[in-house]
C-alpha positions in Angstrom: -27.9 0.5 6.6 -30.8 -1.4 8.2 -31.1 -1.7 11.9 -30.7 -5.4 11.6 -28.2 -6.8 9.2 -27.7 -10.4 8.0 -24.2 -11.0 6.6 -23.4 -14.0 4.4 -19.9 -15.4 3.8 -19.9 -17.0 0.4 -18.2 -20.3 -0.5 -15.6 -19.9 -3.2 -16.7 -21.2 -6.6 -13.9 -20.2 -9.0 -11.6 -22.8 -10.7 -8.9 -23.4 -9.7 -10.4 -23.5 -6.2 -9.4 -20.8 -3.7 -9.3 -21.8 0.0 -9.2 -18.3 1.5 -12.0 -16.6 3.4 -12.7 -13.0 4.4 -13.9 -13.9 8.0 -12.2 -16.5 10.2 -14.2 -18.3 12.9 -12.6 -16.2 15.7 -13.2 -13.0 13.7 -16.8 -13.9 13.2 -17.3 -14.1 17.0 -15.5 -10.7 17.4 -17.6 -9.1 14.7 -21.0 -10.0 16.2 -19.8 -8.7 19.5 -18.6 -5.5 18.0 -21.7 -5.0 15.8 -24.6 -6.5 17.9 -27.2 -5.6 15.2 -25.6 -8.2 12.9 -26.0 -11.9 12.3 -23.3 -13.8 10.3 -24.1 -16.8 8.1 -21.3 -19.0 6.7 -22.1 -20.8 3.5 -21.0 -24.4 3.8 -17.9 -25.2 1.9 -15.8 -28.4 1.7 -12.7 -26.6 0.4 -12.4 -23.6 2.8 -9.2 -23.4 4.9 -11.4 -23.2 8.0 -13.8 -26.2 8.2 -17.6 -25.7 8.7 -17.2 -27.2 12.2 -14.7 -24.5 13.2 -17.4 -21.9 12.6 -20.1 -24.0 14.4 -17.8 -24.4 17.5 -17.5 -20.6 17.5 -21.3 -20.3 17.6 -21.7 -19.1 14.0 -24.5 -20.4 11.8 -23.5 -22.6 8.8 -26.0 -22.9 6.0 -26.3 -23.6 2.2 -28.8 -20.8 1.7 -27.9 -17.1 1.9 -31.0 -15.5 0.3 -31.9 -13.9 3.7 -28.7 -12.0 3.8 -28.3 -8.3 3.0 -24.5 -8.2 2.3 -22.6 -11.1 0.8 -18.8 -11.3 1.2 -16.4 -13.5 -0.8 -12.9 -13.4 -2.1 -12.8 -14.2 -5.8 -15.4 -13.6 -8.6 -18.8 -15.0 -7.8 -20.2 -17.7 -10.1 -22.8 -15.9 -12.2 -25.7 -18.4 -11.8 -25.5 -18.0 -8.0 -25.9 -14.2 -8.0 -28.9 -13.0 -5.9 -30.7 -9.9 -7.2 -30.9 -6.7 -5.2 -28.1 -7.7 -2.7 -24.8 -6.0 -1.8 -21.7 -8.0 -2.7 -18.1 -7.4 -1.7 -15.4 -9.4 -3.5 -12.5 -9.0 -5.9 -14.5 -8.6 -9.1 -11.6 -8.0 -11.5 -13.6 -5.8 -13.8 -12.0 -2.3 -13.2 -9.4 -2.8 -15.8 -11.9 -4.1 -18.4 -10.9 -7.7 -18.1 -12.7 -9.4 -21.0 -13.3 -12.6 -19.1 -15.4 -10.9 -16.5 -17.6 -8.7 -18.8 -20.5 -11.0 -18.5 -20.2 -10.9 -14.7 -20.5 -7.2 -14.6 -23.4 -7.2 -17.1 -25.3 -9.5 -14.9 -24.5 -7.6 -11.7 -26.0 -4.5 -13.4 -29.0 -6.3 -14.7 -29.8 -7.8 -11.3 -29.4 -4.4 -9.6 -26.7 -5.7 -7.3 -24.5 -3.3 -5.4 -21.0 -4.2 -6.2 -18.2 -3.2 -3.8 -14.7 -4.2 -4.9 -11.9 -4.9 -2.3 -9.4 -3.6 -4.9 -10.7 0.0 -4.6 -11.1 0.2 -0.8 -8.8 3.1 0.1 -8.3 5.5 3.0 -8.4 9.3 2.7 -4.7 9.2 1.5 -5.6 6.8 -1.4 -3.8 3.9 0.2 -5.3 0.5 -0.3 -6.9 -1.0 2.8 -7.5 -4.6 1.9 -5.0 -6.6 -0.1 -3.2 -9.9 -0.1 0.1 -8.6 -1.7 2.3 -9.3 1.3 1.3 -13.0 1.2 1.9 -13.1 -2.5 5.5 -11.9 -1.8 6.0 -14.3 1.1 4.9 -17.4 -0.9 6.4 -16.3 -4.2 9.9 -15.8 -2.8 9.6 -19.3 -1.1 8.6 -20.8 -4.5 11.6 -19.1 -6.0 13.8 -20.8 -3.5 12.1 -24.2 -4.2 12.8 -23.7 -7.9 16.4 -22.7 -7.4 17.0 -25.8 -5.2 15.4 -28.1 -7.6 17.1 -26.6 -10.6 20.6 -27.2 -9.2 19.9 -30.2 -7.0 20.9 -28.3 -3.9 18.0 -29.1 -1.5 14.3 -29.9 -1.4 11.6 -28.0 0.4 8.0 -28.8 1.3 5.5 -26.8 -0.7 3.9 -23.9 1.1 0.4 -25.3 0.2 1.4 -28.5 2.1 2.4 -26.6 5.2 -0.2 -25.9 7.9 0.8 -22.3 8.2 3.4 -19.6 7.7 5.4 -20.8 10.7 5.8 -24.3 9.3 6.8 -22.8 5.9 9.5 -20.6 7.5 11.0 -23.6 9.3 11.4 -25.2 5.9 13.6 -22.2 4.8 16.2 -23.4 7.3 16.9 -26.3 4.9 18.1 -23.9 2.2 21.8 -24.1 1.5 23.0 -21.7 -1.1 26.4 -21.3 -2.9 27.7 -17.7 -3.4 24.8 -16.6 -5.7 23.1 -13.3 -6.2 19.4 -12.8 -5.5 17.6 -9.8 -6.9 14.2 -8.5 -5.7 12.4 -5.7 -7.7 9.7 -3.7 -5.8 9.5 -2.3 -2.3 5.8 -2.3 -1.8 3.7 -4.9 0.0 4.7 -7.6 -2.3 8.4 -6.9 -2.3 8.5 -6.5 1.5 6.6 -9.8 1.8 9.3 -11.5 -0.3 12.0 -10.0 1.9 10.2 -11.4 5.0 10.7 -14.9 3.7 14.3 -14.3 2.5 15.2 -12.7 5.8 15.1 -16.2 7.3 18.2 -17.0 5.3 20.2 -14.1 7.0 21.9 -13.2 3.8 24.1 -10.2 3.3 22.1 -7.4 1.8 24.1 -5.2 -0.6 23.6 -2.0 -2.5 22.7 -2.0 -6.2 26.1 -0.6 -7.1 27.9 -3.3 -5.2 25.5 -6.0 -6.5 26.5 -5.0 -10.0 30.2 -4.5 -9.5 31.4 -6.9 -6.8 31.9 -10.6 -6.5 31.1 -12.3 -3.2 32.2 -15.5 -1.5 28.7 -15.8 0.1 25.1 -15.6 -1.2 23.9 -12.0 -1.2 20.6 -10.2 -1.9 19.6 -6.8 -3.3 16.2 -5.1 -3.3 15.7 -2.3 -5.9 12.8 -0.1 -6.9 11.9 2.0 -9.9 14.4 4.7 -9.0 17.2 2.2 -9.7 15.9 0.2 -12.7 14.5 3.3 -14.6 15.5 6.9 -15.2 13.9 9.9 -16.8 14.7 10.2 -20.5 15.8 13.8 -20.1 18.0 13.1 -17.0 15.6 14.8 -14.6 16.0 13.6 -11.0 13.8 10.6 -10.2 10.5 11.3 -8.5 8.1 8.4 -7.7 4.9 10.3 -8.1 6.0 11.7 -11.5 7.0 8.2 -12.6 3.7 6.7 -11.7 1.8 9.5 -13.6 4.2 9.6 -16.6 5.8 6.2 -17.0 6.2 6.8 -20.8 8.8 9.5 -20.1 11.2 6.9 -18.5 13.7 4.4 -19.9 14.9 1.1 -18.5 18.2 0.5 -16.6 17.6 -3.1 -15.7 19.8 -4.9 -18.3 23.0 -4.8 -16.3 21.3 -6.8 -13.6 20.7 -9.6 -16.0 24.4 -10.1 -16.2 25.0 -10.7 -12.5 21.7 -12.1 -11.1 21.2 -15.9 -10.5 17.7 -15.8 -8.9 15.3 -13.0 -9.8 12.2 -12.4 -7.7 9.9 -9.9 -9.5 7.5 -8.0 -7.1 7.2 -4.6 -8.8 4.1 -2.8 -10.0 4.3 -2.3 -13.8 2.3 0.0 -16.1 2.1 -1.0 -19.8 3.5 2.5 -20.6 6.6 1.8 -18.4 9.8 0.6 -20.0 10.2 -3.2 -20.1 12.8 -5.0 -17.9 14.1 -7.3 -20.5 13.6 -8.2 -24.2 13.7 -11.6 -25.7 17.0 -10.7 -27.3 18.5 -10.0 -23.9 18.0 -13.7 -22.9 20.1 -14.8 -25.9 23.2 -12.8 -25.0 26.0 -15.0 -23.9 26.5 -13.2 -20.5 22.8 -13.4 -19.6 23.0 -15.1 -16.2 19.5 -15.4 -14.6 18.5 -19.0 -14.3 15.4 -18.9 -12.1 12.7 -16.2 -12.2 9.9 -16.1 -9.6 7.6 -13.6 -11.3 5.1 -12.7 -8.6 3.9 -9.6 -10.5 2.9 -12.0 -13.3 2.4 -9.5 -16.2 2.2 -11.8 -19.2 5.1 -11.4 -21.7 5.8 -7.8 -20.7 7.9 -6.5 -19.1 9.5 -10.0 -18.6 9.3 -12.0 -21.8 9.7 -15.4 -20.2 6.4 -15.0 -18.3 4.5 -16.7 -21.1 1.4 -17.5 -19.0 0.4 -17.8 -15.3 1.4 -21.1 -13.7 -0.7 -22.8 -11.1 -0.4 -23.9 -7.5 -0.7 -27.5 -8.7 2.0 -27.0 -11.4 4.1 -24.0 -10.4 7.0 -24.1 -12.8 7.6 -24.1 -16.5 10.6 -23.5 -18.7 11.4 -20.7 -21.1 13.7 -21.6 -24.1 15.6 -18.4 -24.9 16.4 -19.5 -28.4 12.8 -20.1 -29.5 10.9 -17.9 -27.0 8.7 -20.9 -26.4 7.7 -22.9 -23.3 9.9 -25.9 -22.6 11.3 -28.1 -19.8 11.8 -26.1 -16.7 14.8 -28.1 -15.5 16.8 -28.1 -18.8 20.2 -26.3 -18.3 19.5 -24.3 -21.4 16.2 -22.9 -20.3 15.0 -20.4 -17.7 13.0 -21.8 -14.9 9.8 -19.7 -14.4 7.4 -19.5 -11.5 4.4 -17.3 -12.3 1.5 -18.3 -10.0 -1.1 -15.6 -10.0 -3.0 -16.6 -6.8 0.0 -17.2 -4.5 -1.7 -16.2 -1.2 -3.9 -19.3 -1.7 -0.9 -21.5 -0.7 -1.1 -20.1 2.9 -4.8 -19.5 3.1 -5.2 -19.5 6.9 -2.5 -16.9 7.5 -3.6 -14.8 4.5 -7.2 -14.9 5.5 -6.5 -14.0 9.1 -4.6 -10.8 8.2 -7.0 -9.9 5.4 -10.0 -10.3 7.8 -8.2 -8.2 10.5 -7.9 -5.3 8.1 -11.5 -5.5 7.2 -12.6 -5.5 10.8 -10.4 -2.6 11.7 -10.7 -0.4 8.6 -13.7 -1.4 6.5 -16.6 -2.9 8.5 -17.4 0.3 10.6 -18.0 2.0 7.2 -19.8 -0.9 5.7 -22.0 -1.9 8.6 -22.6 1.4 10.4 -21.8 4.7 8.6 -19.5 5.5 5.6 -18.4 8.8 7.0 -15.0 8.7 5.2 -16.4 7.5 1.8 -14.5 4.2 2.0 -17.4 2.2 0.7 -18.5 4.9 -1.8 -15.1 5.0 -3.5 -15.1 1.2 -3.9 -18.7 0.9 -5.2 -18.6 0.0 -8.9 -22.4 -0.6 -9.4 -25.4 0.7 -7.6 -29.1 0.7 -8.5 -28.5 -1.0 -11.8 -26.0 1.6 -13.0 -22.2 2.2 -12.9 -21.3 4.7 -10.4 -19.6 8.0 -11.6 -16.2 6.9 -10.6 -16.5 3.8 -12.8 -18.4 5.3 -15.7 -15.4 4.7 -17.9 -16.5 1.0 -17.9 -19.6 1.8 -20.0 -18.2 0.8 -23.3 -16.8 -2.4 -21.7 -20.2 -3.3 -20.3 -21.7 -2.7 -23.8 -19.2 -5.1 -25.3 -17.2 -2.5 -27.2 
């Protein structure tokens, strides 16, 4: 890197708008103290969760123009007409899985000889992701599940997370939840699932084992958190091994169906591979003893493995209904339908908290490699494009770039 670096923080331009940021005002001050060879410029934004004046008060320069910057940092995909040639960009590009809607973006990045570093592929030496918002997706998604359940049955009303100032205010809202003796199921024990459990912990519910969840009745609301070792098994009866499952999901079969008979509120936080067994089929929903009434699908894989996830919902309009008889979208509050929440940008509902934690991880684990010396290969592993070409790690995207 150059002896003097100008860092630009981009305003978010994607629709629907995203209010998050990768560097908070307090963190900007910390960064320039930690890396004195750097100057940070904040691109003015009317929608960012931290106002321009908060950066100005922290002594950080706010501007509309970032062409003098060497590295440009954002959150979501950058609007193509705003791309600046020969710069380094760091954001969630959503191209690594050959997403059709972002092909043009990747083509332009290559044409403009931009260095593209993607947050999604920032990993440590043990291949663990460094920068992610998954925990906050779980926190907000579980809260929205509670909102949907309360509204569905007329039990209580909660303020939306997006209308709360921060996580603390949202958690206080959870104190208004009054549940009958229902069963809540969470799938997944990673960042997302544990984020969901962080919200649900406020309810102080009895947590029960999968066997007891399936077999026993309770006079109080209970919760159960399961992972792939419970809802799948090897087709040949071999003992479950997570690493083997992740590498060979096609060799496993699903065991989820019994949970559809006893669960009232289902919060889906799992990672799913298209080669993995599905959780439910559309026929399962039509069985008379299918019990699930509200599904908060934080994983948000469309139609599979959860057929009622017909589309992503939005922060503005978080719920839709699934009619089990027709398989079509319908009224979310009709007794015959399943109430579905499937927002795909959930951390955007608590942008200040999500931004602060995300920025903290970048300062501690990424910026030394990005701004000084990439001795551990953190930046190298996450670089998709450099010098107008796909890097070796991402050469599999060549056909995608060519439109094939």
